[in-house]
Steps between C-alpha positions, in 0.01 A plus 500: 500500500377368170347184353254273643468409872699230639349168422341606179643372175573738221440424134806475296400812305465697824837358631682599184341865503622544865848371452671824399382665813607205711851515337538875579366451848727212584808681362420817675405350835761221567394326816390134587153633612436611133590149373277347770214676357598442134549121539124453569446599135718222355368299218666267246316652206639838592857343535484344159374824333769713667781267406390450131429874471839597644686237279321628184562860581856441561553288195338770273682779653813302459432455136454869463847569666639289224360710218533841660863610419554707814317271751697364785694307574536449137554184305847411368551394137712193495779510232745227617497144606398313818289699732541814270357337206182640354306178562589504859433859549159459324411211731605699828286785380206269450559336848475835674201629293244237396670240718373712805151373422625159620770612734301718725236244602764216538744705711215626705371166609854378552578780731162468673554133553839544638366764743226287602729213594723726695240674705370174596825424666466829698166423631293663212145354446337731242327430178709453183224692315505791754899511451470506114226766517675740735832467310336591179359821657841659478667268246259588220536882523877486537536271202282717277678812603841354430378385152378842418812662626691277265329689209593858611713672255855604598463485876339151489844313528588643847160496647433141371770365719479752793115446506557126485726526797262713705214266415702196610588652839151630574344188362697305757381728775128464389543116467611482860191699605284283299660168626442644859135553424419184317710248692452658827867553573698761683750717294785308634357176377353631160830679398737189453263307266456799287863581474605142438224472223629809320862372507393150368283663227821674357670194343165357425410806307834484318457136404149544381589795277793288356238211438279735326778635295608156410156402388443818281846432358379152377184629347655820367483398136112468547493854655 
């Protein structure tokens, strides 16, 4: 084990310093018992720092992918009209880079809220804070890893999408385990809310990116 004994409160500095070790431990030891131990460390300051840090890192790495010629998945150059026009392409690039600073926290809390409501219907009684904290223990390293892979020369394109798919599948598995631990549910009751949340988030994600792209298109002359 690591960190303070149960019942002791870590300082934010200690919590941040211990997070990388917790990330690797959770990913390498997928079990509800691990999340039961980790949820005791939940703290809103840590949640906010992790979300903000992940969003900024994703945004900065996204900007780098725009200026590096061989970065994946590449950025198309608009030459036509409509959705292929330079203004729209530029707006889309901005929404998938700097827009992530807004998108990541918003979509995280939307998804967390949906999951919270669904698990209540299945008898879940855990803390929303603990749910958010345990989710970030795998969501943060997965998100940062995918953002880094996006920059890899030549091989980045394939591994960006393949790695994203693997992270999605494994993330769902870990979310089920975390939901079991936080909300005191069996696997058969924790699985449906997680799967339903993931399905619901697909159109929400598309709509939110479309909204961000529209906003960036409106302010494009300023940028």
